[in-house]
A tleap script that builds the chain and sets N, CA, C and O, in Angstrom:
source leaprc.protein.ff14SB
mol = sequence {
  NMET CYS VAL VAL LEU GLY ILE THR ALA PRO
  PHE ARG THR ILE ALA LEU TYR GLN SER GLY
  TRP ALA TRP VAL ILE ALA ALA PHE MET PHE
  ALA LEU GLY ILE TRP LEU TYR LYS MET GLY
  ALA ALA GLY PHE SER LEU LYS GLN LEU GLN
  GLY GLN PRO GLU ILE SER GLY GLN LYS GLU
  GLU GLN GLY LEU VAL THR SER GLY ILE HIE
  ALA ARG VAL ARG HIE PRO PHE TYR LEU ALA
  HIE PHE CYS GLU MET LEU ALA TRP SER ILE
  GLY THR GLY LEU VAL VAL CYS PHE SER LEU
  THR THR LEU SER ILE LEU THR GLY ALA ILE
  LEU ILE ARG SER GLU ASP LEU GLU LEU GLU
  GLN ARG PHE GLY ASP SER TYR ARG ALA TYR
  ARG LYS SER VAL PRO ALA ILE LEU PRO LYS
  PHE CARG
}
set mol.1.N position { 30.868 120.767 107.272 }
set mol.1.CA position { 31.374 121.542 106.157 }
set mol.1.C position { 30.212 122.138 105.368 }
set mol.1.O position { 30.259 123.295 104.952 }
set mol.2.N position { 29.172 121.335 105.169 }
set mol.2.CA position { 28.003 121.827 104.431 }
set mol.2.C position { 27.341 122.994 105.161 }
set mol.2.O position { 26.867 123.939 104.531 }
set mol.3.N position { 27.312 122.923 106.486 }
set mol.3.CA position { 26.714 124.012 107.275 }
set mol.3.C position { 27.523 125.290 107.086 }
set mol.3.O position { 26.952 126.363 106.887 }
set mol.4.N position { 28.851 125.182 107.147 }
set mol.4.CA position { 29.719 126.353 106.956 }
set mol.4.C position { 29.521 126.927 105.558 }
set mol.4.O position { 29.425 128.142 105.387 }
set mol.5.N position { 29.460 126.049 104.558 }
set mol.5.CA position { 29.226 126.518 103.184 }
set mol.5.C position { 27.886 127.239 103.064 }
set mol.5.O position { 27.787 128.274 102.405 }
set mol.6.N position { 26.870 126.690 103.697 }
set mol.6.CA position { 25.550 127.318 103.657 }
set mol.6.C position { 25.520 128.668 104.336 }
set mol.6.O position { 24.929 129.620 103.825 }
set mol.7.N position { 26.162 128.749 105.494 }
set mol.7.CA position { 26.178 130.009 106.246 }
set mol.7.C position { 26.964 131.087 105.500 }
set mol.7.O position { 26.562 132.251 105.483 }
set mol.8.N position { 28.076 130.704 104.888 }
set mol.8.CA position { 28.947 131.693 104.257 }
set mol.8.C position { 28.548 132.052 102.827 }
set mol.8.O position { 29.073 133.016 102.270 }
set mol.9.N position { 27.640 131.304 102.229 }
set mol.9.CA position { 27.255 131.536 100.821 }
set mol.9.C position { 26.870 132.985 100.523 }
set mol.9.O position { 27.329 133.529 99.519 }
set mol.10.N position { 26.051 133.627 101.347 }
set mol.10.CA position { 25.659 135.008 101.014 }
set mol.10.C position { 26.807 136.023 101.071 }
set mol.10.O position { 26.683 137.126 100.539 }
set mol.11.N position { 27.900 135.662 101.701 }
set mol.11.CA position { 28.995 136.613 101.913 }
set mol.11.C position { 30.181 136.400 100.979 }
set mol.11.O position { 31.190 137.095 101.097 }
set mol.12.N position { 30.074 135.462 100.065 }
set mol.12.CA position { 31.226 135.097 99.237 }
set mol.12.C position { 31.672 136.168 98.259 }
set mol.12.O position { 32.791 136.099 97.753 }
set mol.13.N position { 30.852 137.133 97.983 }
set mol.13.CA position { 31.234 138.173 97.025 }
set mol.13.C position { 31.442 139.539 97.674 }
set mol.13.O position { 31.769 140.506 96.986 }
set mol.14.N position { 31.255 139.626 98.983 }
set mol.14.CA position { 31.411 140.906 99.683 }
set mol.14.C position { 32.882 141.106 100.039 }
set mol.14.O position { 33.457 140.332 100.805 }
set mol.15.N position { 33.476 142.140 99.481 }
set mol.15.CA position { 34.893 142.436 99.731 }
set mol.15.C position { 35.031 143.696 100.564 }
set mol.15.O position { 34.315 144.675 100.354 }
set mol.16.N position { 35.950 143.665 101.504 }
set mol.16.CA position { 36.276 144.857 102.279 }
set mol.16.C position { 37.112 145.813 101.442 }
set mol.16.O position { 37.045 147.030 101.616 }
set mol.17.N position { 37.902 145.250 100.531 }
set mol.17.CA position { 38.772 146.035 99.650 }
set mol.17.C position { 39.204 145.142 98.497 }
set mol.17.O position { 39.030 143.924 98.540 }
set mol.18.N position { 39.765 145.756 97.475 }
set mol.18.CA position { 40.389 145.036 96.368 }
set mol.18.C position { 41.681 145.753 96.033 }
set mol.18.O position { 41.683 146.940 95.708 }
set mol.19.N position { 42.785 145.015 96.116 }
set mol.19.CA position { 44.079 145.623 95.844 }
set mol.19.C position { 45.062 144.551 95.378 }
set mol.19.O position { 45.211 143.506 96.011 }
set mol.20.N position { 45.705 144.824 94.296 }
set mol.20.CA position { 46.740 143.916 93.819 }
set mol.20.C position { 47.909 143.846 94.781 }
set mol.20.O position { 48.562 142.809 94.905 }
set mol.21.N position { 48.178 144.971 95.474 }
set mol.21.CA position { 49.278 145.016 96.429 }
set mol.21.C position { 49.044 144.097 97.620 }
set mol.21.O position { 49.999 143.644 98.250 }
set mol.22.N position { 47.805 143.824 97.928 }
set mol.22.CA position { 47.495 142.932 99.048 }
set mol.22.C position { 48.062 141.533 98.790 }
set mol.22.O position { 48.422 140.819 99.726 }
set mol.23.N position { 48.138 141.151 97.516 }
set mol.23.CA position { 48.680 139.829 97.180 }
set mol.23.C position { 50.175 139.739 97.439 }
set mol.23.O position { 50.702 138.637 97.586 }
set mol.24.N position { 50.874 140.874 97.498 }
set mol.24.CA position { 52.295 140.861 97.844 }
set mol.24.C position { 52.455 140.402 99.295 }
set mol.24.O position { 53.281 139.540 99.595 }
set mol.25.N position { 51.663 140.980 100.177 }
set mol.25.CA position { 51.683 140.578 101.585 }
set mol.25.C position { 51.204 139.135 101.706 }
set mol.25.O position { 51.772 138.344 102.458 }
set mol.26.N position { 50.156 138.800 100.959 }
set mol.26.CA position { 49.625 137.433 100.992 }
set mol.26.C position { 50.678 136.421 100.552 }
set mol.26.O position { 50.793 135.349 101.146 }
set mol.27.N position { 51.442 136.749 99.522 }
set mol.27.CA position { 52.492 135.840 99.045 }
set mol.27.C position { 53.520 135.583 100.145 }
set mol.27.O position { 53.979 134.455 100.321 }
set mol.28.N position { 53.877 136.633 100.881 }
set mol.28.CA position { 54.801 136.473 102.008 }
set mol.28.C position { 54.192 135.548 103.063 }
set mol.28.O position { 54.874 134.669 103.589 }
set mol.29.N position { 52.918 135.745 103.370 }
set mol.29.CA position { 52.244 134.909 104.374 }
set mol.29.C position { 52.148 133.458 103.913 }
set mol.29.O position { 52.337 132.542 104.713 }
set mol.30.N position { 51.853 133.239 102.622 }
set mol.30.CA position { 51.826 131.878 102.076 }
set mol.30.C position { 53.191 131.215 102.242 }
set mol.30.O position { 53.282 130.074 102.695 }
set mol.31.N position { 54.252 131.935 101.871 }
set mol.31.CA position { 55.607 131.392 101.969 }
set mol.31.C position { 55.974 131.083 103.422 }
set mol.31.O position { 56.581 130.051 103.707 }
set mol.32.N position { 55.606 131.971 104.324 }
set mol.32.CA position { 55.866 131.749 105.748 }
set mol.32.C position { 55.127 130.504 106.231 }
set mol.32.O position { 55.692 129.685 106.957 }
set mol.33.N position { 53.879 130.363 105.834 }
set mol.33.CA position { 53.100 129.187 106.224 }
set mol.33.C position { 53.719 127.897 105.714 }
set mol.33.O position { 53.819 126.920 106.458 }
set mol.34.N position { 54.131 127.883 104.464 }
set mol.34.CA position { 54.770 126.689 103.887 }
set mol.34.C position { 56.062 126.374 104.633 }
set mol.34.O position { 56.334 125.214 104.942 }
set mol.35.N position { 56.856 127.399 104.921 }
set mol.35.CA position { 58.098 127.204 105.677 }
set mol.35.C position { 57.808 126.632 107.064 }
set mol.35.O position { 58.506 125.725 107.516 }
set mol.36.N position { 56.789 127.153 107.740 }
set mol.36.CA position { 56.433 126.653 109.072 }
set mol.36.C position { 55.974 125.200 109.022 }
set mol.36.O position { 56.324 124.411 109.899 }
set mol.37.N position { 55.190 124.839 107.999 }
set mol.37.CA position { 54.789 123.436 107.846 }
set mol.37.C position { 56.024 122.549 107.699 }
set mol.37.O position { 56.119 121.493 108.324 }
set mol.38.N position { 56.962 122.989 106.869 }
set mol.38.CA position { 58.179 122.207 106.634 }
set mol.38.C position { 59.010 122.084 107.906 }
set mol.38.O position { 59.452 120.988 108.251 }
set mol.39.N position { 59.224 123.185 108.601 }
set mol.39.CA position { 60.013 123.162 109.828 }
set mol.39.C position { 59.308 122.370 110.931 }
set mol.39.O position { 59.958 121.681 111.717 }
set mol.40.N position { 57.995 122.468 110.988 }
set mol.40.CA position { 57.230 121.737 112.001 }
set mol.40.C position { 57.293 120.238 111.808 }
set mol.40.O position { 57.218 119.482 112.776 }
set mol.41.N position { 57.428 119.800 110.569 }
set mol.41.CA position { 57.469 118.364 110.270 }
set mol.41.C position { 58.832 117.752 110.572 }
set mol.41.O position { 58.939 116.533 110.706 }
set mol.42.N position { 59.867 118.566 110.681 }
set mol.42.CA position { 61.217 118.046 110.952 }
set mol.42.C position { 61.222 117.338 112.304 }
set mol.42.O position { 60.714 117.862 113.296 }
set mol.43.N position { 61.797 116.156 112.328 }
set mol.43.CA position { 61.866 115.386 113.571 }
set mol.43.C position { 60.703 114.440 113.763 }
set mol.43.O position { 60.649 113.724 114.763 }
set mol.44.N position { 59.768 114.422 112.823 }
set mol.44.CA position { 58.613 113.530 112.911 }
set mol.44.C position { 58.599 112.579 111.721 }
set mol.44.O position { 58.983 112.956 110.614 }
set mol.45.N position { 58.156 111.348 111.949 }
set mol.45.CA position { 57.972 110.406 110.844 }
set mol.45.C position { 56.619 110.683 110.193 }
set mol.45.O position { 55.786 111.388 110.762 }
set mol.46.N position { 56.402 110.130 109.009 }
set mol.46.CA position { 55.121 110.294 108.335 }
set mol.46.C position { 53.984 109.725 109.181 }
set mol.46.O position { 52.904 110.310 109.248 }
set mol.47.N position { 54.228 108.584 109.826 }
set mol.47.CA position { 53.205 107.977 110.700 }
set mol.47.C position { 52.831 108.918 111.839 }
set mol.47.O position { 51.657 109.049 112.183 }
set mol.48.N position { 53.836 109.575 112.424 }
set mol.48.CA position { 53.568 110.502 113.514 }
set mol.48.C position { 52.778 111.710 113.017 }
set mol.48.O position { 51.850 112.163 113.688 }
set mol.49.N position { 53.140 112.236 111.842 }
set mol.49.CA position { 52.429 113.389 111.291 }
set mol.49.C position { 50.976 113.053 110.989 }
set mol.49.O position { 50.099 113.911 111.095 }
set mol.50.N position { 50.726 111.811 110.614 }
set mol.50.CA position { 49.362 111.366 110.317 }
set mol.50.C position { 48.585 111.015 111.581 }
set mol.50.O position { 47.373 110.807 111.520 }
set mol.51.N position { 49.263 110.947 112.723 }
set mol.51.CA position { 48.596 110.617 113.979 }
set mol.51.C position { 48.333 109.139 114.169 }
set mol.51.O position { 47.506 108.764 115.000 }
set mol.52.N position { 49.018 108.293 113.420 }
set mol.52.CA position { 48.769 106.853 113.508 }
set mol.52.C position { 49.025 106.268 114.896 }
set mol.52.O position { 48.234 105.438 115.343 }
set mol.53.N position { 50.099 106.660 115.605 }
set mol.53.CA position { 50.300 106.084 116.944 }
set mol.53.C position { 49.127 106.369 117.888 }
set mol.53.O position { 48.761 105.516 118.696 }
set mol.54.N position { 48.543 107.555 117.789 }
set mol.54.CA position { 47.422 107.899 118.656 }
set mol.54.C position { 46.158 107.130 118.270 }
set mol.54.O position { 45.403 106.691 119.138 }
set mol.55.N position { 45.933 106.971 116.975 }
set mol.55.CA position { 44.719 106.305 116.494 }
set mol.55.C position { 44.785 104.800 116.718 }
set mol.55.O position { 43.799 104.185 117.125 }
set mol.56.N position { 45.944 104.211 116.452 }
set mol.56.CA position { 46.073 102.753 116.548 }
set mol.56.C position { 46.036 102.261 117.989 }
set mol.56.O position { 45.691 101.105 118.236 }
set mol.57.N position { 46.381 103.110 118.930 }
set mol.57.CA position { 46.383 102.699 120.329 }
set mol.57.C position { 47.607 101.887 120.711 }
set mol.57.O position { 47.746 101.483 121.866 }
set mol.58.N position { 48.498 101.643 119.756 }
set mol.58.CA position { 49.714 100.906 120.057 }
set mol.58.C position { 50.645 101.796 120.867 }
set mol.58.O position { 50.756 102.995 120.611 }
set mol.59.N position { 51.290 101.215 121.813 }
set mol.59.CA position { 52.182 101.972 122.691 }
set mol.59.C position { 53.583 102.036 122.086 }
set mol.59.O position { 54.509 101.380 122.562 }
set mol.60.N position { 53.721 102.832 121.037 }
set mol.60.CA position { 55.029 103.034 120.428 }
set mol.60.C position { 55.770 104.102 121.224 }
set mol.60.O position { 55.175 105.069 121.700 }
set mol.61.N position { 57.066 103.911 121.359 }
set mol.61.CA position { 57.885 104.886 122.070 }
set mol.61.C position { 57.962 106.177 121.257 }
set mol.61.O position { 58.362 106.164 120.093 }
set mol.62.N position { 57.583 107.273 121.870 }
set mol.62.CA position { 57.647 108.569 121.212 }
set mol.62.C position { 58.384 109.535 122.121 }
set mol.62.O position { 58.250 109.496 123.344 }
set mol.63.N position { 59.153 110.389 121.501 }
set mol.63.CA position { 59.868 111.397 122.269 }
set mol.63.C position { 59.261 112.769 122.057 }
set mol.63.O position { 58.621 113.033 121.040 }
set mol.64.N position { 59.466 113.618 123.011 }
set mol.64.CA position { 58.997 114.992 122.927 }
set mol.64.C position { 59.987 115.788 122.085 }
set mol.64.O position { 61.166 115.875 122.427 }
set mol.65.N position { 59.516 116.363 120.994 }
set mol.65.CA position { 60.380 117.137 120.101 }
set mol.65.C position { 60.392 118.591 120.579 }
set mol.65.O position { 59.364 119.267 120.589 }
set mol.66.N position { 61.570 119.047 120.972 }
set mol.66.CA position { 61.708 120.414 121.490 }
set mol.66.C position { 62.815 121.184 120.783 }
set mol.66.O position { 63.237 122.240 121.254 }
set mol.67.N position { 63.283 120.667 119.664 }
set mol.67.CA position { 64.359 121.330 118.935 }
set mol.67.C position { 63.811 121.950 117.653 }
set mol.67.O position { 62.641 121.773 117.313 }
set mol.68.N position { 64.672 122.676 116.951 }
set mol.68.CA position { 64.249 123.316 115.707 }
set mol.68.C position { 63.188 124.375 115.982 }
set mol.68.O position { 63.283 125.126 116.953 }
set mol.69.N position { 62.189 124.426 115.130 }
set mol.69.CA position { 61.112 125.407 115.293 }
set mol.69.C position { 60.354 125.182 116.599 }
set mol.69.O position { 59.778 126.113 117.160 }
set mol.70.N position { 60.358 123.932 117.077 }
set mol.70.CA position { 59.653 123.602 118.319 }
set mol.70.C position { 60.327 124.209 119.547 }
set mol.70.O position { 59.742 124.216 120.630 }
set mol.71.N position { 61.532 124.711 119.394 }
set mol.71.CA position { 62.186 125.427 120.484 }
set mol.71.C position { 61.659 126.855 120.593 }
set mol.71.O position { 61.865 127.512 121.613 }
set mol.72.N position { 60.988 127.339 119.564 }
set mol.72.CA position { 60.445 128.711 119.539 }
set mol.72.C position { 58.926 128.749 119.714 }
set mol.72.O position { 58.385 129.696 120.286 }
set mol.73.N position { 58.241 127.711 119.216 }
set mol.73.CA position { 56.780 127.669 119.278 }
set mol.73.C position { 56.343 126.208 119.405 }
set mol.73.O position { 56.851 125.336 118.701 }
set mol.74.N position { 55.384 125.950 120.324 }
set mol.74.CA position { 54.961 124.573 120.582 }
set mol.74.C position { 54.107 123.996 119.458 }
set mol.74.O position { 54.147 122.792 119.205 }
set mol.75.N position { 53.350 124.828 118.798 }
set mol.75.CA position { 52.396 124.341 117.797 }
set mol.75.C position { 52.612 125.028 116.445 }
set mol.75.O position { 51.788 125.845 116.033 }
set mol.76.N position { 53.703 124.709 115.757 }
set mol.76.CA position { 53.985 125.388 114.492 }
set mol.76.C position { 52.960 125.102 113.393 }
set mol.76.O position { 52.781 125.923 112.494 }
set mol.77.N position { 52.289 123.955 113.451 }
set mol.77.CA position { 51.289 123.659 112.420 }
set mol.77.C position { 50.077 124.574 112.541 }
set mol.77.O position { 49.510 124.990 111.531 }
set mol.78.N position { 49.680 124.890 113.766 }
set mol.78.CA position { 48.571 125.826 113.944 }
set mol.78.C position { 48.972 127.225 113.470 }
set mol.78.O position { 48.171 127.932 112.859 }
set mol.79.N position { 50.198 127.612 113.751 }
set mol.79.CA position { 50.688 128.908 113.283 }
set mol.79.C position { 50.754 128.931 111.762 }
set mol.79.O position { 50.384 129.928 111.142 }
set mol.80.N position { 51.223 127.836 111.152 }
set mol.80.CA position { 51.286 127.746 109.688 }
set mol.80.C position { 49.887 127.844 109.088 }
set mol.80.O position { 49.680 128.541 108.094 }
set mol.81.N position { 48.932 127.147 109.691 }
set mol.81.CA position { 47.553 127.188 109.204 }
set mol.81.C position { 46.999 128.611 109.293 }
set mol.81.O position { 46.328 129.081 108.374 }
set mol.82.N position { 47.283 129.289 110.403 }
set mol.82.CA position { 46.843 130.673 110.565 }
set mol.82.C position { 47.456 131.571 109.488 }
set mol.82.O position { 46.770 132.429 108.932 }
set mol.83.N position { 48.744 131.377 109.193 }
set mol.83.CA position { 49.406 132.179 108.145 }
set mol.83.C position { 48.731 131.965 106.792 }
set mol.83.O position { 48.517 132.923 106.049 }
set mol.84.N position { 48.398 130.728 106.473 }
set mol.84.CA position { 47.748 130.422 105.196 }
set mol.84.C position { 46.349 131.048 105.135 }
set mol.84.O position { 45.970 131.630 104.119 }
set mol.85.N position { 45.593 130.925 106.219 }
set mol.85.CA position { 44.246 131.510 106.258 }
set mol.85.C position { 44.323 133.034 106.148 }
set mol.85.O position { 43.547 133.651 105.419 }
set mol.86.N position { 45.260 133.628 106.873 }
set mol.86.CA position { 45.425 135.076 106.827 }
set mol.86.C position { 45.874 135.529 105.437 }
set mol.86.O position { 45.467 136.594 104.972 }
set mol.87.N position { 46.700 134.738 104.781 }
set mol.87.CA position { 47.136 135.068 103.418 }
set mol.87.C position { 45.937 135.158 102.480 }
set mol.87.O position { 45.821 136.112 101.710 }
set mol.88.N position { 45.046 134.173 102.538 }
set mol.88.CA position { 43.839 134.224 101.693 }
set mol.88.C position { 42.982 135.437 102.036 }
set mol.88.O position { 42.449 136.097 101.144 }
set mol.89.N position { 42.850 135.730 103.329 }
set mol.89.CA position { 42.036 136.874 103.753 }
set mol.89.C position { 42.609 138.186 103.242 }
set mol.89.O position { 41.891 139.008 102.673 }
set mol.90.N position { 43.915 138.377 103.449 }
set mol.90.CA position { 44.558 139.615 103.018 }
set mol.90.C position { 44.532 139.737 101.501 }
set mol.90.O position { 44.223 140.802 100.968 }
set mol.91.N position { 44.853 138.659 100.811 }
set mol.91.CA position { 44.918 138.695 99.348 }
set mol.91.C position { 43.586 138.992 98.693 }
set mol.91.O position { 43.506 139.812 97.779 }
set mol.92.N position { 42.534 138.322 99.160 }
set mol.92.CA position { 41.223 138.492 98.521 }
set mol.92.C position { 40.454 139.686 99.053 }
set mol.92.O position { 39.691 140.313 98.318 }
set mol.93.N position { 40.649 140.007 100.334 }
set mol.93.CA position { 39.869 141.069 100.958 }
set mol.93.C position { 38.425 140.672 101.220 }
set mol.93.O position { 37.609 141.514 101.595 }
set mol.94.N position { 38.100 139.398 101.027 }
set mol.94.CA position { 36.720 138.948 101.174 }
set mol.94.C position { 36.316 138.793 102.635 }
set mol.94.O position { 37.073 138.271 103.453 }
set mol.95.N position { 35.113 139.256 102.945 }
set mol.95.CA position { 34.563 139.144 104.297 }
set mol.95.C position { 34.523 137.684 104.727 }
set mol.95.O position { 34.836 137.362 105.873 }
set mol.96.N position { 34.139 136.802 103.811 }
set mol.96.CA position { 34.022 135.387 104.161 }
set mol.96.C position { 35.379 134.806 104.560 }
set mol.96.O position { 35.444 133.977 105.467 }
set mol.97.N position { 36.441 135.214 103.914 }
set mol.97.CA position { 37.779 134.720 104.279 }
set mol.97.C position { 38.177 135.203 105.667 }
set mol.97.O position { 38.705 134.429 106.466 }
set mol.98.N position { 37.928 136.481 105.961 }
set mol.98.CA position { 38.239 136.986 107.294 }
set mol.98.C position { 37.388 136.292 108.355 }
set mol.98.O position { 37.868 136.024 109.456 }
set mol.99.N position { 36.131 136.001 108.030 }
set mol.99.CA position { 35.254 135.283 108.961 }
set mol.99.C position { 35.773 133.879 109.228 }
set mol.99.O position { 35.803 133.431 110.374 }
set mol.100.N position { 36.180 133.185 108.172 }
set mol.100.CA position { 36.704 131.831 108.343 }
set mol.100.C position { 38.051 131.826 109.061 }
set mol.100.O position { 38.370 130.880 109.780 }
set mol.101.N position { 38.835 132.875 108.868 }
set mol.101.CA position { 40.094 132.997 109.603 }
set mol.101.C position { 39.808 133.169 111.093 }
set mol.101.O position { 40.488 132.579 111.933 }
set mol.102.N position { 38.812 133.971 111.412 }
set mol.102.CA position { 38.399 134.152 112.807 }
set mol.102.C position { 37.920 132.830 113.398 }
set mol.102.O position { 38.281 132.487 114.523 }
set mol.103.N position { 37.114 132.094 112.651 }
set mol.103.CA position { 36.653 130.780 113.101 }
set mol.103.C position { 37.838 129.841 113.312 }
set mol.103.O position { 37.860 129.066 114.268 }
set mol.104.N position { 38.808 129.913 112.427 }
set mol.104.CA position { 40.010 129.091 112.542 }
set mol.104.C position { 40.782 129.418 113.822 }
set mol.104.O position { 41.308 128.517 114.476 }
set mol.105.N position { 40.849 130.680 114.174 }
set mol.105.CA position { 41.541 131.087 115.404 }
set mol.105.C position { 40.815 130.521 116.621 }
set mol.105.O position { 41.447 129.996 117.538 }
set mol.106.N position { 39.497 130.627 116.626 }
set mol.106.CA position { 38.712 130.130 117.761 }
set mol.106.C position { 38.821 128.620 117.907 }
set mol.106.O position { 39.058 128.117 119.006 }
set mol.107.N position { 38.649 127.897 116.812 }
set mol.107.CA position { 38.744 126.436 116.893 }
set mol.107.C position { 40.184 126.007 117.168 }
set mol.107.O position { 40.411 125.023 117.873 }
set mol.108.N position { 41.150 126.729 116.624 }
set mol.108.CA position { 42.552 126.423 116.891 }
set mol.108.C position { 42.889 126.566 118.367 }
set mol.108.O position { 43.635 125.755 118.915 }
set mol.109.N position { 42.348 127.588 119.011 }
set mol.109.CA position { 42.594 127.781 120.449 }
set mol.109.C position { 42.065 126.594 121.251 }
set mol.109.O position { 42.715 126.136 122.191 }
set mol.110.N position { 40.901 126.105 120.884 }
set mol.110.CA position { 40.320 124.936 121.562 }
set mol.110.C position { 41.182 123.696 121.314 }
set mol.110.O position { 41.459 122.930 122.237 }
set mol.111.N position { 41.600 123.505 120.065 }
set mol.111.CA position { 42.419 122.341 119.721 }
set mol.111.C position { 43.788 122.389 120.401 }
set mol.111.O position { 44.288 121.361 120.857 }
set mol.112.N position { 44.390 123.566 120.470 }
set mol.112.CA position { 45.681 123.706 121.140 }
set mol.112.C position { 45.546 123.333 122.608 }
set mol.112.O position { 46.391 122.626 123.158 }
set mol.113.N position { 44.496 123.802 123.230 }
set mol.113.CA position { 44.269 123.497 124.652 }
set mol.113.C position { 44.120 121.994 124.869 }
set mol.113.O position { 44.719 121.436 125.788 }
set mol.114.N position { 43.326 121.339 124.030 }
set mol.114.CA position { 43.130 119.892 124.203 }
set mol.114.C position { 44.404 119.120 123.866 }
set mol.114.O position { 44.697 118.105 124.499 }
set mol.115.N position { 45.157 119.588 122.882 }
set mol.115.CA position { 46.416 118.930 122.544 }
set mol.115.C position { 47.432 119.095 123.664 }
set mol.115.O position { 48.166 118.158 123.978 }
set mol.116.N position { 47.482 120.277 124.270 }
set mol.116.CA position { 48.382 120.494 125.401 }
set mol.116.C position { 48.055 119.540 126.552 }
set mol.116.O position { 48.958 118.978 127.173 }
set mol.117.N position { 46.776 119.361 126.831 }
set mol.117.CA position { 46.370 118.451 127.907 }
set mol.117.C position { 46.779 117.015 127.597 }
set mol.117.O position { 47.260 116.294 128.471 }
set mol.118.N position { 46.584 116.612 126.350 }
set mol.118.CA position { 46.947 115.249 125.943 }
set mol.118.C position { 48.456 115.045 126.018 }
set mol.118.O position { 48.916 114.000 126.480 }
set mol.119.N position { 49.234 116.032 125.569 }
set mol.119.CA position { 50.689 115.926 125.612 }
set mol.119.C position { 51.213 115.951 127.047 }
set mol.119.O position { 52.191 115.275 127.366 }
set mol.120.N position { 50.570 116.723 127.901 }
set mol.120.CA position { 50.956 116.741 129.311 }
set mol.120.C position { 50.697 115.374 129.942 }
set mol.120.O position { 51.498 114.887 130.739 }
set mol.121.N position { 49.590 114.773 129.583 }
set mol.121.CA position { 49.266 113.441 130.090 }
set mol.121.C position { 50.285 112.410 129.584 }
set mol.121.O position { 50.681 111.511 130.326 }
set mol.122.N position { 50.702 112.541 128.336 }
set mol.122.CA position { 51.621 111.577 127.739 }
set mol.122.C position { 53.061 111.765 128.222 }
set mol.122.O position { 53.756 110.783 128.483 }
set mol.123.N position { 53.519 113.027 128.344 }
set mol.123.CA position { 54.929 113.281 128.644 }
set mol.123.C position { 55.186 113.824 130.046 }
set mol.123.O position { 56.340 113.933 130.460 }
set mol.124.N position { 54.134 114.163 130.778 }
set mol.124.CA position { 54.268 114.556 132.180 }
set mol.124.C position { 55.076 115.818 132.423 }
set mol.124.O position { 54.882 116.841 131.766 }
set mol.125.N position { 55.995 115.720 133.393 }
set mol.125.CA position { 56.776 116.882 133.830 }
set mol.125.C position { 57.621 117.492 132.715 }
set mol.125.O position { 57.811 118.708 132.675 }
set mol.126.N position { 58.129 116.654 131.806 }
set mol.126.CA position { 58.958 117.205 130.731 }
set mol.126.C position { 58.118 118.104 129.823 }
set mol.126.O position { 58.620 119.116 129.333 }
set mol.127.N position { 56.852 117.756 129.590 }
set mol.127.CA position { 56.002 118.620 128.776 }
set mol.127.C position { 55.606 119.875 129.546 }
set mol.127.O position { 55.549 120.962 128.971 }
set mol.128.N position { 55.334 119.737 130.835 }
set mol.128.CA position { 54.982 120.917 131.639 }
set mol.128.C position { 56.121 121.936 131.621 }
set mol.128.O position { 55.874 123.136 131.502 }
set mol.129.N position { 57.354 121.475 131.736 }
set mol.129.CA position { 58.518 122.378 131.683 }
set mol.129.C position { 58.640 123.008 130.299 }
set mol.129.O position { 58.924 124.199 130.173 }
set mol.130.N position { 58.425 122.211 129.275 }
set mol.130.CA position { 58.478 122.705 127.893 }
set mol.130.C position { 57.394 123.758 127.669 }
set mol.130.O position { 57.661 124.819 127.105 }
set mol.131.N position { 56.179 123.464 128.109 }
set mol.131.CA position { 55.060 124.392 127.941 }
set mol.131.C position { 55.317 125.705 128.681 }
set mol.131.O position { 54.916 126.771 128.213 }
set mol.132.N position { 55.971 125.630 129.812 }
set mol.132.CA position { 56.259 126.832 130.590 }
set mol.132.C position { 57.292 127.725 129.893 }
set mol.132.O position { 57.257 128.946 130.041 }
set mol.133.N position { 58.204 127.118 129.137 }
set mol.133.CA position { 59.291 127.899 128.541 }
set mol.133.C position { 59.089 128.264 127.068 }
set mol.133.O position { 59.784 129.138 126.549 }
set mol.134.N position { 58.133 127.597 126.385 }
set mol.134.CA position { 57.937 127.845 124.953 }
set mol.134.C position { 56.471 128.244 124.712 }
set mol.134.O position { 55.564 127.525 125.130 }
set mol.135.N position { 56.233 129.375 124.049 }
set mol.135.CA position { 54.850 129.814 123.805 }
set mol.135.C position { 54.112 128.882 122.843 }
set mol.135.O position { 54.731 128.191 122.034 }
set mol.136.N position { 52.800 128.873 122.942 }
set mol.136.CA position { 51.973 127.976 122.128 }
set mol.136.C position { 52.052 128.295 120.656 }
set mol.136.O position { 52.309 127.404 119.846 }
set mol.137.N position { 51.833 129.562 120.282 }
set mol.137.CA position { 51.699 129.852 118.854 }
set mol.137.C position { 52.470 131.084 118.395 }
set mol.137.O position { 52.916 131.125 117.248 }
set mol.138.N position { 52.639 132.067 119.232 }
set mol.138.CA position { 53.397 133.255 118.846 }
set mol.138.C position { 54.816 133.132 119.367 }
set mol.138.O position { 55.039 133.223 120.575 }
set mol.139.N position { 55.784 132.927 118.478 }
set mol.139.CA position { 57.155 132.640 118.907 }
set mol.139.C position { 57.821 133.784 119.640 }
set mol.139.O position { 57.559 134.962 119.393 }
set mol.140.N position { 58.704 133.384 120.561 }
set mol.140.CA position { 59.572 134.353 121.244 }
set mol.140.C position { 60.840 134.472 120.435 }
set mol.140.O position { 61.391 133.469 119.981 }
set mol.141.N position { 61.301 135.678 120.254 }
set mol.141.CA position { 62.576 135.897 119.584 }
set mol.141.C position { 63.548 136.433 120.620 }
set mol.141.O position { 63.369 137.525 121.160 }
set mol.142.N position { 64.575 135.649 120.884 }
set mol.142.CA position { 65.539 136.026 121.922 }
set mol.142.C position { 66.619 136.896 121.340 }
set mol.142.O position { 67.526 137.318 122.058 }
savepdb mol mol.pdb
quit
């Protein structure tokens, strides 16, 4: 975090634009992100959201959640995070926000890939079928 802060320090005041209207779009993106976080959490316990079963190593029975928002997108939390980052970028117009949003996309792609591999290992064929029919981050609208 300190490295990112150090690298981005010179760019914190450089704006691509300044517009009050940009905050209207940003407000929509913030609301969408909050909604996605809420919908993504449905069907999960607090322990599951915190990742406790994975960290503790205990073999608790877990099911693959494929309903609700998860029927449209496999990783709604990554999409929600992207919406929030994009909201800050659009609202502020700051170069540093757009740069961090880009970094978020790159690291998110890596994390999604590793999470998909872990879920495939845990749930096997049922996850492979789910992954084949549901996009990772950009939802399909039927």
